[in-house]
MARKEDREN-411101 format. One record per residue (C-alpha): residue number from 1; residue in three letters; z, y, x. Coordinates in steps of 0.25 Angstrom, whole numbers. Example, Ala and Ser with C-alpha at 12.3 -4.5 7.8 and 13.67 -1.06 7.14 Angstrom:
BEGIN
PT   kollo   migu       z       y       x
PT       1    ALA      31     -18      49
PT       2    SER      29      -4      55
***
This chain:
BEGIN
PT   kollo   migu       z       y       x
PT       1    MET     394      82      73
PT       2    MET     405      73      77
PT       3    ARG     400      72      91
PT       4    PHE     399      87      92
PT       5    ILE     414      88      87
PT       6    PHE     418      78      97
PT       7    LEU     411      85     109
PT       8    VAL     418      98     105
PT       9    MET     431      92     104
PT      10    LEU     429      85     118
PT      11    ALA     425      98     124
PT      12    LEU     437     105     118
PT      13    CYS     446      94     123
PT      14    GLN     440      95     137
PT      15    SER     442     110     137
PT      16    ALA     456     109     133
PT      17    PHE     458      98     144
PT      18    ALA     452     107     154
PT      19    GLN     462     118     151
PT      20    ILE     475     110     151
PT      21    ASN     477     111     166
PT      22    SER     488     120     170
PT      23    ILE     496     124     183
PT      24    GLU     510     116     183
PT      25    SER     516     120     196
PT      26    VAL     515     130     208
PT      27    THR     522     126     221
PT      28    ALA     521     131     235
PT      29    ASN     526     128     249
PT      30    GLN     524     132     263
PT      31    GLN     516     124     273
PT      32    GLY     517     131     287
PT      33    SER     511     145     285
PT      34    ASN     504     141     272
PT      35    VAL     509     141     258
PT      36    ILE     505     129     249
PT      37    VAL     504     131     234
PT      38    LYS     503     119     225
PT      39    ILE     498     121     211
PT      40    GLY     501     110     201
PT      41    PHE     492     108     189
PT      42    LYS     493      99     176
PT      43    SER     480      92     179
PT      44    ASN     470      91     191
PT      45    LEU     464     104     195
PT      46    LEU     449     103     195
PT      47    LYS     445     114     203
PT      48    ALA     451     125     213
PT      49    PRO     455     138     207
PT      50    VAL     447     151     209
PT      51    GLY     455     160     219
PT      52    PHE     455     174     225
PT      53    SER     464     182     234
PT      54    ILE     469     196     235
PT      55    ALA     473     202     248
PT      56    ASN     481     214     243
PT      57    PRO     490     210     237
PT      58    ALA     489     196     243
PT      59    ARG     486     186     232
PT      60    ILE     479     173     229
PT      61    ALA     474     170     215
PT      62    LEU     469     156     210
PT      63    ASP     463     155     196
PT      64    PHE     463     142     188
PT      65    ALA     454     141     176
PT      66    ASP     459     133     164
PT      67    ILE     473     131     170
PT      68    THR     485     136     163
PT      69    ASN     499     139     169
PT      70    GLY     508     127     166
PT      71    THR     520     132     175
PT      72    GLY     526     141     165
PT      73    ARG     527     152     176
PT      74    THR     519     163     181
PT      75    ALA     525     166     195
PT      76    PHE     530     158     206
PT      77    ASP     538     163     218
PT      78    ILE     534     156     231
PT      79    ASN     538     165     242
PT      80    ILE     532     156     253
PT      81    ALA     526     162     265
PT      82    ASP     516     173     260
PT      83    LEU     515     167     246
PT      84    ARG     525     175     237
PT      85    THR     522     171     222
PT      86    ILE     512     164     213
PT      87    ASN     508     170     200
PT      88    LEU     502     160     189
PT      89    ILE     495     167     178
PT      90    GLU     488     161     166
PT      91    ALA     478     167     157
PT      92    SER     468     161     147
PT      93    GLY     469     147     153
PT      94    ARG     467     152     167
PT      95    SER     478     153     178
PT      96    ARG     479     161     190
PT      97    LEU     488     159     202
PT      98    VAL     491     171     210
PT      99    PHE     498     169     224
PT     100    ASN     505     182     229
PT     101    MET     504     183     244
PT     102    ASN     511     191     255
PT     103    LYS     497     192     261
PT     104    ALA     483     187     259
PT     105    LEU     481     173     263
PT     106    ASN     470     162     262
PT     107    TYR     472     150     253
PT     108    ALA     466     136     251
PT     109    THR     467     127     239
PT     110    VAL     465     112     236
PT     111    ILE     466     104     224
PT     112    GLU     474      91     223
PT     113    GLY     474      85     209
PT     114    ASN     482      93     200
PT     115    ALA     487     102     211
PT     116    LEU     481     114     219
PT     117    ILE     486     117     233
PT     118    ILE     485     131     238
PT     119    THR     486     133     253
PT     120    ILE     489     148     257
PT     121    ASP     487     150     272
PT     122    GLY     498     158     278
PT     123    SER     491     161     291
PT     124    GLY     480     169     285
PT     125    GLY     469     160     289
PT     126    VAL     460     151     281
PT     127    ALA     469     142     272
PT     128    THR     468     127     272
PT     129    ALA     471     119     260
PT     130    VAL     482     108     260
PT     131    ASN     484      96     251
PT     132    SER     497      92     244
PT     133    GLN     502      85     257
PT     134    GLY     500      98     265
PT     135    LEU     488      92     273
PT     136    PRO     476     102     275
PT     137    VAL     463      99     266
PT     138    ALA     450     100     273
PT     139    PRO     445     114     274
PT     140    ASP     433     120     266
PT     141    PRO     421     118     274
PT     142    LEU     417     132     270
PT     143    ILE     429     138     278
PT     144    SER     428     130     290
PT     145    GLY     423     137     302
PT     146    LYS     420     152     304
PT     147    LYS     412     159     294
PT     148    ASN     406     173     292
PT     149    VAL     409     183     282
PT     150    ARG     397     183     272
PT     151    ASP     396     197     267
PT     152    ILE     403     210     266
PT     153    ASP     400     219     254
PT     154    PHE     405     233     249
PT     155    ARG     405     237     234
PT     156    ARG     411     248     226
PT     157    GLY     419     245     214
PT     158    VAL     419     253     200
PT     159    GLY     432     260     204
PT     160    GLY     427     265     217
PT     161    GLU     433     254     225
PT     162    GLY     426     248     237
PT     163    ARG     425     233     239
PT     164    VAL     423     226     252
PT     165    ILE     418     212     249
PT     166    ILE     418     202     260
PT     167    ASP     411     188     257
PT     168    LEU     419     178     266
PT     169    PRO     414     165     270
PT     170    PHE     425     157     263
PT     171    ASN     437     161     254
PT     172    GLN     448     158     265
PT     173    VAL     445     169     275
PT     174    ALA     458     175     280
PT     175    VAL     458     190     277
PT     176    ASP     467     200     283
PT     177    ILE     466     214     276
PT     178    ARG     475     226     279
PT     179    GLN     475     241     279
PT     180    GLN     476     249     292
PT     181    GLY     477     263     289
PT     182    GLN     465     267     280
PT     183    LYS     457     255     283
PT     184    ILE     457     241     278
PT     185    ILE     456     230     288
PT     186    VAL     451     216     284
PT     187    ASP     450     204     294
PT     188    PHE     443     191     290
PT     189    LEU     448     180     299
PT     190    LYS     440     169     305
PT     191    VAL     426     173     299
PT     192    GLY     414     179     305
PT     193    LEU     406     191     302
PT     194    PRO     390     191     303
PT     195    GLU     384     202     311
PT     196    VAL     378     208     298
PT     197    LEU     392     211     293
PT     198    ARG     397     217     306
PT     199    LYS     396     232     302
PT     200    SER     402     244     297
PT     201    VAL     398     248     283
PT     202    ASP     400     263     277
PT     203    VAL     402     261     262
PT     204    ALA     407     276     259
PT     205    ASP     395     278     250
PT     206    PHE     401     268     240
PT     207    GLY     411     278     236
PT     208    THR     424     269     238
PT     209    PRO     436     271     248
PT     210    VAL     429     262     258
PT     211    GLN     421     269     268
PT     212    LYS     417     259     279
PT     213    ILE     418     244     281
PT     214    THR     418     239     295
PT     215    THR     417     224     297
PT     216    THR     417     217     311
PT     217    ALA     419     204     318
PT     218    ASP     433     203     325
PT     219    GLY     433     190     332
PT     220    ASP     434     178     322
PT     221    ASN     437     188     311
PT     222    VAL     430     199     303
PT     223    HIS     436     213     303
PT     224    MET     433     223     292
PT     225    VAL     438     237     291
PT     226    ILE     437     244     278
PT     227    GLU     438     260     279
PT     228    PRO     442     267     266
PT     229    THR     445     281     264
PT     230    GLY     454     289     254
PT     231    LEU     465     283     246
PT     232    TRP     462     268     243
PT     233    GLU     468     255     241
PT     234    HIS     463     241     244
PT     235    SER     464     227     240
PT     236    ALA     457     214     244
PT     237    TYR     454     201     237
PT     238    GLN     446     188     239
PT     239    SER     439     180     229
PT     240    ASP     433     167     235
PT     241    THR     425     172     247
PT     242    GLN     424     186     243
PT     243    PHE     435     196     249
PT     244    VAL     435     210     244
PT     245    VAL     442     222     249
PT     246    GLU     443     233     238
PT     247    VAL     447     247     242
PT     248    LYS     450     256     230
PT     249    PRO     451     271     229
PT     250    ILE     464     277     224
PT     251    LYS     468     291     218
PT     252    GLU     478     299     226
PT     253    ASP     491     302     218
PT     254    PRO     498     313     225
PT     255    ASN     512     309     218
PT     256    LYS     511     295     224
PT     257    LEU     516     290     237
PT     258    THR     506     279     237
PT     259    GLN     491     280     232
PT     260    GLY     486     268     224
PT     261    THR     490     254     229
PT     262    GLN     489     256     244
PT     263    GLY     503     252     245
PT     264    TYR     516     259     250
PT     265    ARG     515     263     264
PT     266    GLY     529     269     267
PT     267    GLU     539     264     276
PT     268    ARG     546     251     271
PT     269    LEU     560     252     267
PT     270    SER     571     242     262
PT     271    PHE     581     247     251
PT     272    ASN     593     240     246
PT     273    PHE     601     249     238
PT     274    GLN     611     248     226
PT     275    ASN     612     260     217
PT     276    ILE     607     270     227
PT     277    GLU     604     284     222
PT     278    VAL     589     287     220
PT     279    ARG     590     300     228
PT     280    ALA     596     292     240
PT     281    ILE     585     282     240
PT     282    LEU     575     294     239
PT     283    GLN     581     300     251
PT     284    ILE     580     287     259
PT     285    ILE     565     286     256
PT     286    ALA     563     301     259
PT     287    GLU     569     299     273
PT     288    VAL     560     286     275
PT     289    SER     547     293     270
PT     290    SER     549     306     277
PT     291    LEU     545     313     263
PT     292    ASN     552     324     256
PT     293    ILE     558     318     244
PT     294    ILE     564     328     233
PT     295    ALA     571     321     222
PT     296    SER     574     328     209
PT     297    ASP     588     331     205
PT     298    THR     586     321     193
PT     299    VAL     583     310     202
PT     300    ASN     596     302     202
PT     301    GLY     601     288     199
PT     302    THR     602     275     208
PT     303    ILE     593     264     211
PT     304    THR     595     250     217
PT     305    LEU     584     246     227
PT     306    ARG     581     234     235
PT     307    LEU     568     236     242
PT     308    LYS     564     228     255
PT     309    ASP     553     233     264
PT     310    VAL     547     243     254
PT     311    PRO     539     255     258
PT     312    TRP     547     268     255
PT     313    ASP     536     274     246
PT     314    HIS     536     261     237
PT     315    ALA     551     262     236
PT     316    LEU     550     276     232
PT     317    ASP     540     272     221
PT     318    ILE     550     261     216
PT     319    ILE     562     271     215
PT     320    MET     554     281     208
PT     321    GLN     549     271     198
PT     322    SER     562     265     195
PT     323    LYS     569     278     193
PT     324    GLY     558     285     185
PT     325    LEU     555     295     196
PT     326    ASP     541     301     200
PT     327    MET     537     310     212
PT     328    ARG     528     321     216
PT     329    LYS     523     322     230
PT     330    ASN     519     335     237
PT     331    GLY     516     332     252
PT     332    SER     528     326     258
PT     333    VAL     538     330     247
PT     334    ILE     541     321     235
PT     335    TRP     548     325     223
PT     336    ILE     554     314     215
PT     337    ALA     559     316     201
PT     338    PRO     560     309     188
PT     339    LYS     546     308     181
PT     340    ASP     550     316     169
PT     341    GLU     555     327     177
PT     342    LEU     542     328     186
PT     343    LEU     534     328     173
PT     344    THR     542     338     166
PT     345    LYS     542     347     179
PT     346    GLU     527     346     180
PT     347    LYS     525     349     165
PT     348    LEU     534     362     166
PT     349    GLU     525     366     178
PT     350    LEU     513     364     170
PT     351    GLU     519     372     158
PT     352    GLN     523     383     168
PT     353    LYS     509     384     174
PT     354    ALA     503     385     160
PT     355    GLN     513     396     156
PT     356    ILE     510     404     168
PT     357    ALA     495     402     165
PT     358    ASP     497     408     152
PT     359    LEU     504     420     158
PT     360    GLU     497     422     171
PT     361    PRO     487     434     171
PT     362    LEU     472     431     170
PT     363    LYS     463     435     181
PT     364    THR     448     436     181
PT     365    GLU     439     431     193
PT     366    ALA     424     431     195
PT     367    PHE     418     419     202
PT     368    GLN     404     420     208
PT     369    LEU     396     407     207
PT     370    ASN     386     405     218
PT     371    TYR     380     391     215
PT     372    GLN     384     387     201
PT     373    LYS     379     393     189
PT     374    ALA     390     401     181
PT     375    GLU     385     394     168
PT     376    ALA     389     381     174
PT     377    PHE     404     385     172
PT     378    LYS     403     385     157
PT     379    LEU     406     371     158
PT     380    VAL     419     374     165
PT     381    PHE     424     386     157
PT     382    GLY     417     382     144
PT     383    SER     405     388     137
PT     384    ASP     412     401     133
PT     385    GLY     420     403     145
PT     386    ALA     433     397     139
PT     387    SER     441     387     146
PT     388    THR     437     375     137
PT     389    ASN     439     365     149
PT     390    ARG     452     371     154
PT     391    ILE     447     376     167
PT     392    LEU     453     390     164
PT     393    SER     466     393     158
PT     394    LYS     467     395     143
PT     395    ARG     467     410     146
PT     396    GLY     455     409     155
PT     397    SER     441     413     153
PT     398    ALA     428     413     160
PT     399    VAL     415     421     160
PT     400    ILE     402     416     165
PT     401    GLU     392     426     170
PT     402    PRO     379     419     173
PT     403    ARG     371     432     178
PT     404    THR     380     433     190
PT     405    ASN     384     419     190
PT     406    GLN     399     422     190
PT     407    LEU     411     417     183
PT     408    PHE     422     426     178
PT     409    VAL     435     419     175
PT     410    THR     448     424     169
PT     411    ASP     460     416     171
PT     412    ILE     473     414     179
PT     413    SER     473     413     194
PT     414    SER     475     398     195
PT     415    LYS     463     396     185
PT     416    LEU     454     406     193
PT     417    GLU     458     398     206
PT     418    GLU     453     385     199
PT     419    ILE     440     391     195
PT     420    ARG     438     396     209
PT     421    LYS     440     382     215
PT     422    LEU     431     376     204
PT     423    ILE     420     386     208
PT     424    GLN     422     384     223
PT     425    LYS     419     369     221
PT     426    THR     408     370     211
PT     427    ASP     400     383     215
PT     428    ILE     394     377     228
PT     429    ALA     380     375     232
PT     430    SER     374     362     228
PT     431    LYS     368     353     240
PT     432    GLN     353     353     240
PT     433    VAL     345     340     242
PT     434    LEU     330     339     246
PT     435    ILE     324     326     240
PT     436    GLU     311     321     246
PT     437    ALA     303     310     240
PT     438    ARG     291     303     247
PT     439    ILE     282     295     239
PT     440    VAL     272     286     247
PT     441    GLU     260     279     241
PT     442    ALA     253     270     250
PT     443    ASP     241     261     247
PT     444    ASP     233     251     255
PT     445    LYS     220     247     248
PT     446    PHE     209     237     252
PT     447    SER     197     233     245
PT     448    LYS     185     224     248
PT     449    SER     172     220     241
PT     450    LEU     161     210     245
PT     451    GLY     148     208     237
PT     452    ALA     133     204     237
PT     453    LYS     120     205     231
PT     454    LEU     109     194     231
PT     455    GLY      95     195     225
PT     456    PHE      81     189     226
PT     457    THR      68     197     225
PT     458    ASP      54     192     224
PT     459    LEU      43     202     227
PT     460    ARG      31     193     227
PT     461    GLY      26     198     213
PT     462    LEU      26     213     218
PT     463    ARG      19     209     231
PT     464    GLY       7     201     225
PT     465    GLY      13     188     224
PT     466    ASP      19     179     213
PT     467    VAL      33     181     209
PT     468    GLY      43     170     210
PT     469    TYR      41     155     212
PT     470    GLN      31     146     206
PT     471    LEU      37     135     197
PT     472    SER      25     127     192
PT     473    GLY      11     131     189
PT     474    ASP      10     146     186
PT     475    GLN      25     147     183
PT     476    ARG      34     155     192
PT     477    ALA      49     159     193
PT     478    ALA      55     172     199
PT     479    VAL      69     174     204
PT     480    THR      77     186     205
PT     481    GLY      91     192     201
PT     482    ASN      89     196     186
PT     483    TYR      80     197     174
PT     484    LEU      75     211     178
PT     485    GLY      72     206     192
PT     486    ILE      63     195     187
PT     487    GLY      56     205     178
PT     488    GLU      53     214     190
PT     489    GLN      48     203     199
PT     490    THR      39     197     188
PT     491    GLY      34     210     184
PT     492    GLN      41     210     170
PT     493    ALA      49     222     174
PT     494    LYS      45     235     181
PT     495    VAL      50     234     196
PT     496    THR      58     246     201
PT     497    ASP      63     249     215
PT     498    SER      77     251     210
PT     499    SER      78     239     201
PT     500    TYR      71     228     208
PT     501    ILE      81     223     219
PT     502    PRO      93     224     210
PT     503    ASN      86     216     199
PT     504    SER      84     205     209
PT     505    GLN      98     202     213
PT     506    PHE     105     189     209
PT     507    VAL     119     193     213
PT     508    SER     124     208     213
PT     509    LEU     139     208     217
PT     510    PRO     140     219     227
PT     511    ALA     153     224     233
PT     512    THR     160     234     224
PT     513    GLY     163     248     229
PT     514    ILE     177     253     233
PT     515    ASN     182     267     231
PT     516    GLY     169     272     227
PT     517    LEU     162     266     240
PT     518    ASN     150     257     240
PT     519    PRO     151     244     248
PT     520    GLY     143     241     260
PT     521    SER     131     231     259
PT     522    LEU     122     223     267
PT     523    ALA     109     217     262
PT     524    VAL     101     205     267
PT     525    SER      87     201     261
PT     526    LEU      79     188     264
PT     527    PHE      64     189     261
PT     528    SER      51     181     262
PT     529    SER      41     184     273
PT     530    ALA      32     191     262
PT     531    ALA      44     200     259
PT     532    ASN      43     197     244
PT     533    ARG      55     188     241
PT     534    PHE      69     193     245
PT     535    LEU      83     188     244
PT     536    ASN      92     200     245
PT     537    LEU     107     200     248
PT     538    GLU     117     212     249
PT     539    LEU     131     210     254
PT     540    SER     141     222     251
PT     541    ALA     155     224     255
PT     542    LEU     166     235     254
PT     543    GLU     180     236     260
PT     544    ALA     190     247     258
PT     545    ASP     203     249     264
PT     546    GLY     212     261     262
PT     547    LYS     226     266     264
PT     548    GLY     233     278     259
PT     549    LYS     247     284     257
PT     550    ILE     251     296     248
PT     551    ILE     265     302     251
PT     552    SER     271     312     241
PT     553    SER     284     319     245
PT     554    PRO     290     327     234
PT     555    ARG     303     334     238
PT     556    VAL     313     343     231
PT     557    VAL     326     350     234
PT     558    THR     338     350     223
PT     559    ALA     353     352     222
PT     560    ASP     363     341     222
PT     561    GLN     363     334     208
PT     562    LEU     351     342     203
PT     563    LYS     338     336     198
PT     564    ALA     325     341     205
PT     565    SER     311     337     203
PT     566    ILE     297     340     209
PT     567    GLU     284     337     203
PT     568    GLN     269     338     207
PT     569    GLY     258     332     199
PT     570    THR     246     332     190
PT     571    GLU     246     334     175
PT     572    LEU     235     326     168
PT     573    PRO     230     330     154
PT     574    TYR     229     320     142
PT     575    GLN     224     322     128
PT     576    ILE     233     317     117
PT     577    ALA     231     318     102
PT     578    THR     241     327      94
PT     579    SER     247     325      80
PT     580    SER     236     334      74
PT     581    GLY     225     325      80
PT     582    ALA     221     335      91
PT     583    THR     222     332     106
PT     584    ALA     231     339     116
PT     585    ILE     232     339     131
PT     586    VAL     245     334     137
PT     587    PHE     248     332     152
PT     588    ARG     254     321     160
PT     589    THR     259     323     174
PT     590    ALA     256     314     186
PT     591    SER     265     320     196
PT     592    LEU     274     317     208
PT     593    ARG     288     320     204
PT     594    LEU     302     319     211
PT     595    GLU     314     321     202
PT     596    VAL     328     319     209
PT     597    THR     343     322     207
PT     598    PRO     351     321     220
PT     599    GLN     366     319     221
PT     600    ILE     373     321     235
PT     601    THR     384     312     237
PT     602    PRO     397     315     244
PT     603    ASP     393     307     257
PT     604    GLY     380     315     258
PT     605    ASN     370     305     252
PT     606    VAL     361     309     240
PT     607    ILE     359     301     227
PT     608    LEU     345     304     221
PT     609    ASP     341     302     207
PT     610    VAL     326     302     209
PT     611    ASN     314     301     201
PT     612    VAL     300     301     208
PT     613    HIS     287     301     201
PT     614    LYS     273     299     208
PT     615    ASP     262     299     197
PT     616    SER     247     299     199
PT     617    VAL     235     300     191
PT     618    GLY     230     286     188
PT     619    ILE     217     281     182
PT     620    GLU     210     288     170
PT     621    THR     211     282     157
PT     622    ARG     205     286     143
PT     623    ALA     218     294     140
PT     624    GLY     218     301     153
PT     625    PHE     223     298     167
PT     626    ALA     234     288     169
PT     627    ILE     246     292     178
PT     628    ASP     251     282     189
PT     629    LYS     266     283     189
PT     630    LYS     275     280     201
PT     631    GLU     290     283     198
PT     632    VAL     304     280     204
PT     633    LYS     317     284     198
PT     634    THR     330     280     205
PT     635    MET     344     285     210
PT     636    VAL     347     282     225
PT     637    LEU     357     286     236
PT     638    VAL     351     292     248
PT     639    GLU     357     297     261
PT     640    ASN     355     312     265
PT     641    GLY     341     312     271
PT     642    GLY     338     298     269
PT     643    THR     326     292     263
PT     644    VAL     326     281     253
PT     645    VAL     314     273     246
PT     646    LEU     316     275     231
PT     647    GLY     305     264     228
PT     648    GLY     292     259     231
PT     649    ILE     280     252     224
PT     650    PHE     270     242     231
PT     651    GLN     258     238     224
PT     652    GLN     247     228     230
PT     653    ASN     234     225     222
PT     654    GLU     226     213     227
PT     655    ARG     213     210     221
PT     656    ASP     201     200     224
PT     657    SER     189     200     216
PT     658    VAL     176     191     216
PT     659    THR     163     193     208
PT     660    LYS     153     182     209
PT     661    VAL     142     174     203
PT     662    PRO     147     161     198
PT     663    PHE     145     148     206
PT     664    PHE     137     156     217
PT     665    GLY     149     165     220
PT     666    ASP     157     152     223
PT     667    LEU     147     146     233
PT     668    PRO     152     145     248
PT     669    LEU     147     156     257
PT     670    PHE     135     160     248
PT     671    GLY     145     163     236
PT     672    ASN     148     177     243
PT     673    LEU     134     181     239
PT     674    PHE     137     179     224
PT     675    LYS     150     187     223
PT     676    THR     158     200     226
PT     677    THR     172     200     231
PT     678    GLY     182     211     231
PT     679    ARG     196     212     236
PT     680    THR     207     223     234
PT     681    ASN     220     224     240
PT     682    ASP     228     237     237
PT     683    LYS     242     241     241
PT     684    THR     250     253     236
PT     685    GLU     264     256     239
PT     686    LEU     273     268     234
PT     687    LEU     286     272     241
PT     688    ILE     296     283     236
PT     689    PHE     305     289     247
PT     690    ILE     316     299     244
PT     691    THR     324     308     254
PT     692    PRO     336     317     250
PT     693    LYS     341     327     260
PT     694    ILE     353     336     257
PT     695    ILE     350     350     261
PT     696    ALA     360     355     271
PT     697    GLU     368     368     266
PT     698    LYS     365     380     274
PT     699    PHE     377     388     269
PT     700    ASN     391     386     265
PT     701    ASN     396     388     251
PT     702    LYS     405     400     251
PT     703    GLN     414     403     239
***
């Protein structure tokens, strides 16, 4: 017990000792174009920290496990070359150093006792670590010489963002990433690109802003072009050898000058004003931006600005935030007013519209539906025609006429126009899809059987001689195949033509029939000159080789997102016992069935939720016939007119059988006269193909 307590206390002491290390100092200096940062620790550093970098914004992060912050500070202003500041964050006994950079640069680290020396290469190339004397440390052999990019992958995030993942040969590859128009350009310096990765990949089907990724070799570098579409923003980060470019979709806000965090793109200005009127600074921005800015009469006051090389749209946002203003944008006209004023005005407009709706005369209009059922609009207007879901105004009503498939709506003009637009979007012909399945069953069967019959017949007793062989005196012995054969030769049993020869056989192991066919045979007999003693031999053999293929091709046409099924088969009767003790007949179906639900994607492909059955009548049992089932159920994306293999089953049955007389069947060469051999090799394969085809529309929808 004392030993256990001692071990526990020792472990606790070791754990506490492992966590007493702390960061004591952070210093930096410049050596040529490089920045050298020295991190001092309370005790020796045992291992290098885990690090990662981010390209936008440019940052380098180093994580230290079981190390605390002993400097008493959380930020260090460096402002040397491209290194602006260093943040030191501690949480749960772990510390993180964040280097805030002007641009993304490579770094290298080396441990010297209780110090970590970080070299940030200012040229943008591969960083070489230096020691405390400023002398370079031997480079890592993994980064010496030119290496190739290992892999390029693309994945979709849960938020719809697209991630381009590049696996680099080492963690210090210089990367130049920039945006040119609506494209993202990424250059990886001093690395090669294998032939298999030199290609253009279309990733539009993933449903992210990224449409295409093109990667090529550019001299000693690798050049990548990422082509997004729509409104998006991008960021890049690196963890060890994995470099990730992430492109996120953003939602457009019509009352914002910039969308998301793509950045301000206006012309850069420098302001240095003391107590300038807000209306005057808005006038300056209007002249630079070529926008029409209308300021409310309530926009007043002064502001002190000192902005250097700032985009005008960024400056406008800063001014509005500081003075409690907001904006409404309509084309090239921007109206700026206090937030409360804008909200009050919009509230009054809504109240006026509501009052007008209460006073506006009602109108009645009939809407003829061509493709949709009128009853389907019960969910829109409510089961009793009332505006339970606020599609209609509070005075509006609707009557659904299923006989003529019409809607009679009574409401104000604006609501009638909304109903008209709703019907135009929903009352359209659904696209039709032809789904064809092909079920191919192929078999290759081979069977072989070899056998022999061997017998001895003594006819001397039937032809006036003595049966058998003399042993001594008047004692004789007869030889034949079985007990009845001895009786027939010695006269103990009646001899018949049909029983004599079979009863004289020693071995009767003929080849077995295959598929109801008898084997071929060859008989040989050795007999004496008097033709009264016979040694009979019959060899039989049969070999069967067969190939077959069954193709089933069910097809069905259905509308987009509607389930369809087609079935053909046989119903088999079965007797079952009822609760009263009597018997009843039930039927089970062995059928070919195709059940499918298609969904046409916006890019013209088809998603199929498919279930295919291929049943057949099996062997007969005491309860009735068994049913051999083959089924596949899956969901798959197929291009229009393309064919995909849903699944396949391959079976191979190999069997070798030997039936023989013990000992004699094992004799070399002559043993084949005392045994039957058989061999079976059956191969069956089932493949299921499916092909969807979108049926082209032969008419235009007219509303």
